[in-house]
N, C-alpha and C positions, 0 to 999 in steps of 0.2 A: 503494502500499499504505500504512494505517496501522495505527499503533503502539498496545495496550490493557495496560496493566497495571492491574493486578486488588490489590486492596488490600487486606490483611488483617489484625486488630485481632487481638491476644492471647488470650485466653479468662481474665477470674478471677474471685475467688473475689465473689457477691457481694454476703458482707458485709463485705468491706474490698478498693475497688477502686479506681483514680487514671486520671485525666482531664484527658493531656498533651493533646486533640487543639487547643487554642489558645493555646497557645507556655506559655503556665503553670497547673501543676500545679495539680489539686484530687486531695482522696480522701476521696472515699464512706467512710460506714460508716454499716452499716445492723444491727438486734438480727439477733444467725440468729433469731427468731421471728415477725422483718416479715414483712408476707406480698407477694408479687411475680407477678405474670402472667403466663408467661413468653408470649414468641416462639411458638414451637415450635409447644406445641398449648391456649395458649389458658389453661391449668388454673392456679388459683391457688397459689403454690406458697410454703414458708416458705426465707427466703432461706438459708438452710442447705444449700437442695437445690438452688441455683439459679449457675449459670455467667452472666458478662456479657461482652460486650464490645462497648468503648467507640470511634466514632466521632462524626464531626464534627459528624453530625445525627442521631443516634440511638443509646442505649445497647439492645440487642437484647440479650435475657435467653434463658438455654437452659437444658434440665432437667440438671442436675449429669448425667453417668455414671450409672447406677448407679439412680438415681431417678427416678420420673418418667417419660415417653413416653422411648418408643425411636426415635423418627423421626432428633434427633440433629443435626447443623448443617448450613442450607443451603448 
């Protein structure tokens, strides 16, 4: 029998999010009007309507609840 650990990162607003994955803390700030492509529907959205999940190898970008696609989180 093997043990499986599923790691999830908290969702943060794309306009200001923190990366703590490599020991140091990095704060990223984007203008609310900045354009980001989301991973859920691959549509360009303004940063104010995007949520981010930060992992060691990638930043996942999702439509904020009530703004954009209806797919939700994977």
